[in-house]
C-alpha positions in Angstrom: 48.2 50.9 -10.1 45.7 50.9 -13.3 41.9 49.0 -13.3 41.6 46.1 -15.7 38.0 45.8 -17.1 37.1 42.0 -17.6 34.2 41.2 -20.2 31.7 39.7 -18.4 31.5 36.6 -20.9 35.0 36.1 -19.7 34.6 35.9 -16.2 31.6 33.4 -17.6 33.6 31.1 -19.3 35.9 31.2 -17.2 33.8 29.6 -14.7 32.7 27.4 -17.2 36.2 25.8 -17.8 36.9 25.6 -13.7 33.4 23.6 -13.6 34.0 21.5 -16.3 37.4 20.6 -15.2 36.3 20.0 -11.5 33.5 17.6 -12.9 36.3 16.1 -14.9 38.3 15.7 -11.9 35.9 14.0 -9.8 34.6 11.4 -12.4 38.2 10.1 -11.8 37.9 10.9 -7.6 34.5 8.9 -7.6 35.8 6.2 -9.5 39.1 5.5 -7.6 37.0 5.0 -4.2 34.8 2.8 -5.8 38.3 0.7 -6.5 39.0 1.4 -2.9 36.2 0.2 -1.8 36.0 -3.0 -3.8 39.7 -3.6 -2.1 38.7 -2.9 1.3 35.6 -5.6 1.0 38.0 -7.9 -0.6 40.6 -7.6 2.5 38.0 -7.5 5.3 36.5 -10.3 3.6 39.4 -12.7 3.1 40.6 -11.3 7.0 37.6 -13.1 8.0 37.7 -16.5 6.2 41.2 -17.0 6.0 42.7 -14.8 9.8 45.0 -13.1 7.1 44.9 -10.2 6.1 46.9 -9.7 2.4 46.9 -5.9 2.5 49.4 -4.3 4.5 48.4 -0.7 2.9 46.2 1.3 0.4 46.8 4.7 -0.5 45.4 6.5 -4.1 45.6 9.7 -5.4 44.1 11.5 -8.3 46.8 13.6 -10.8 46.7 17.7 -10.1 45.9 19.6 -13.0 49.5 21.0 -14.1 50.3 17.0 -13.8 47.6 15.9 -16.3 48.8 19.0 -18.6 52.5 18.4 -18.4 51.7 14.6 -19.5 49.3 16.0 -22.0 51.7 18.1 -23.5 54.7 15.6 -23.9 52.8 13.1 -25.4 51.1 15.6 -27.3 47.7 14.7 -26.2 45.3 17.3 -28.0 43.6 19.2 -25.5 40.4 18.3 -25.0 38.5 16.6 -22.4 37.8 13.8 -24.6 41.4 13.2 -26.0 42.8 13.1 -22.2 40.2 10.9 -20.9 41.4 8.5 -24.1 44.9 8.9 -24.0 45.7 9.8 -20.6 45.0 6.6 -18.4 46.8 6.7 -15.3 44.6 10.3 -13.7 42.9 8.0 -11.2 45.8 5.9 -9.3 45.7 3.0 -6.1 48.9 1.4 -4.8 48.1 -2.1 -2.8 50.8 -2.8 -0.8 50.8 -6.5 0.4 53.4 -8.6 2.1 54.2 -11.5 0.1 54.3 -11.6 -4.2 51.6 -14.1 -3.9 49.1 -11.4 -2.5 49.6 -9.3 -4.7 48.6 -12.0 -7.9 45.5 -12.6 -5.8 43.9 -10.1 -5.1 44.7 -8.6 -8.9 43.2 -11.8 -9.9 40.4 -11.3 -7.6 39.7 -7.4 -8.7 39.7 -8.2 -12.3 37.4 -10.9 -12.1 34.5 -9.1 -11.0 31.6 -8.7 -13.2 31.5 -4.6 -13.4 35.9 -4.5 -13.8 37.0 -4.2 -17.2 40.9 -4.9 -18.2 41.9 -2.5 -20.9 46.2 -3.3 -20.1 48.2 -4.8 -17.7 51.9 -5.0 -17.1 53.8 -7.7 -15.1 57.1 -6.0 -14.1 57.1 -8.6 -11.2 57.9 -11.2 -13.7 59.9 -9.3 -15.8 61.4 -6.0 -14.0 62.2 -3.0 -15.4 66.3 -2.9 -16.3 66.7 -0.5 -13.5 65.3 -3.1 -10.9 61.7 -1.6 -10.3 59.1 -4.8 -9.9 55.2 -3.9 -9.5 51.9 -5.3 -11.2 50.5 -2.5 -13.2 46.7 -2.8 -14.1 44.9 -0.1 -16.1 40.8 -1.3 -15.3 38.0 0.4 -15.5 35.2 1.1 -13.1 31.3 2.2 -13.3 30.4 5.4 -12.1 26.8 6.3 -11.2 25.9 9.9 -11.5 22.2 11.6 -11.6 23.4 12.4 -15.5 24.3 8.8 -16.3 26.8 6.1 -16.0 30.1 7.1 -16.9 33.4 4.5 -17.2 36.2 5.8 -15.3 39.7 4.3 -16.1 42.1 4.0 -13.0 45.3 2.6 -12.4 46.3 -0.1 -10.1 49.5 -0.8 -9.0 50.5 -4.4 -6.8 53.7 -4.9 -4.9 55.1 -6.3 -1.9 56.4 -3.8 0.8 60.1 -4.5 -0.2 59.1 -3.2 -4.0 57.5 -0.2 -2.5 60.1 0.4 -0.4 62.6 0.3 -3.2 60.6 2.6 -6.2 60.3 5.3 -3.1 64.3 5.4 -2.7 64.4 5.6 -6.1 62.0 8.1 -6.4 63.4 10.3 -3.9 67.2 9.6 -5.9 65.9 10.7 -9.2 64.3 13.8 -7.6 67.3 14.8 -5.8 69.4 14.5 -8.9 66.5 16.0 -11.3 67.0 12.1 -13.2 70.6 12.5 -13.8 71.7 9.8 -11.3 75.6 8.6 -11.1 75.9 5.8 -12.4 77.9 4.0 -9.0 74.0 5.0 -7.7 72.2 3.5 -10.4 74.5 0.2 -10.2 73.7 0.2 -6.3 69.7 0.8 -6.9 70.2 -2.4 -9.0 71.8 -4.2 -6.3 69.2 -2.8 -3.7 66.2 -4.5 -5.9 68.1 -7.8 -6.4 68.4 -8.1 -2.2 64.9 -7.0 -1.8 63.8 -9.0 -4.6 65.4 -12.0 -2.2 64.2 -10.7 0.8 60.5 -11.7 -0.6 61.2 -14.8 -1.8 62.5 -15.8 1.4 59.9 -14.6 3.5 57.2 -16.1 1.1 59.4 -19.6 1.8 58.2 -18.8 5.4 54.4 -17.8 5.5 54.2 -20.8 3.2 55.9 -22.6 5.9 53.5 -21.8 8.4 50.3 -22.1 6.3 51.3 -24.9 4.4 47.7 -25.6 4.4 46.3 -22.8 1.9 45.2 -23.3 -1.6 47.2 -23.0 -4.2 47.3 -19.2 -5.6 48.1 -17.5 -9.0 51.6 -18.1 -10.5 53.5 -15.1 -11.9 53.7 -17.0 -15.4 50.0 -17.0 -15.8 49.4 -13.4 -16.4 50.1 -12.5 -19.5 51.5 -8.0 -20.1 49.4 -7.0 -22.7 48.7 -3.3 -23.6 50.6 -0.2 -22.9 51.4 1.9 -20.0 53.5 4.6 -20.3 54.7 7.3 -17.6 
C-alpha cells in the first residue's frame, strides 16, 4: 500500500479548522444550557408558588456538523462562520413540552420577558397551524454567554408545545422519514384529521384543568402574541 505524505502545514490547518469548529459549536451548546437553566428555574419556582408544574418535559439538541452544512448548502449561505451565525438561527434548539396550551404561552412570556433575553422572531403555529396540522409556538431568542474571551450572544430556537402536539409531530416526522417525504395523500389526510383530534383533546383537557383550578389568575391568550420575523426549517 503506497505511503501518502501529508504536509505539516496541512495537518496544522486541519487542526485549526477542527478547533475552530468545536469552539463554534460550543458557543451554541453553552447558550442552549443557559436557556435550559432559565426554564428549569421557572419550572421550579412556579411549582413552589402554585403547587403545579407547567413543564412536562424539556429536551435540547445542537445540530450536527453534517446537518449544518446541509442547511448551508440548501439555503445558499456563504460557508463562513460569520455567515452561518447570521443566517442559521436554529443550530441550538430547546423543546418545552407542556400539559396545556396556556402553559406554553405563559412560559414563552416569562422567558422572553427576562432582561438578558432578546427576541429575534416568533411564529405562532398554535394560533395559526400549518396546512398539514402542525402546531407549536416557535421563538428565536438570543442569550448572552460569558466566556474568557468575552461575551457572545447566542441564538437559540425554543419550541413550546403540548403533549398532544408533541405526540402528533413525532408521528408525522416518522411517517415523512419512512416515505422519504413522498407521503401518500391518504396518510396526509389522516394526519390532518389526527391534528384536529389532538387540538380537540387539548381544549377539553384545558377546560377540565380550569374547572379544577378555577381560582388561577388569567393567562396570556393566543391572540396576544403577534408572529414576526421568519422561521425556516
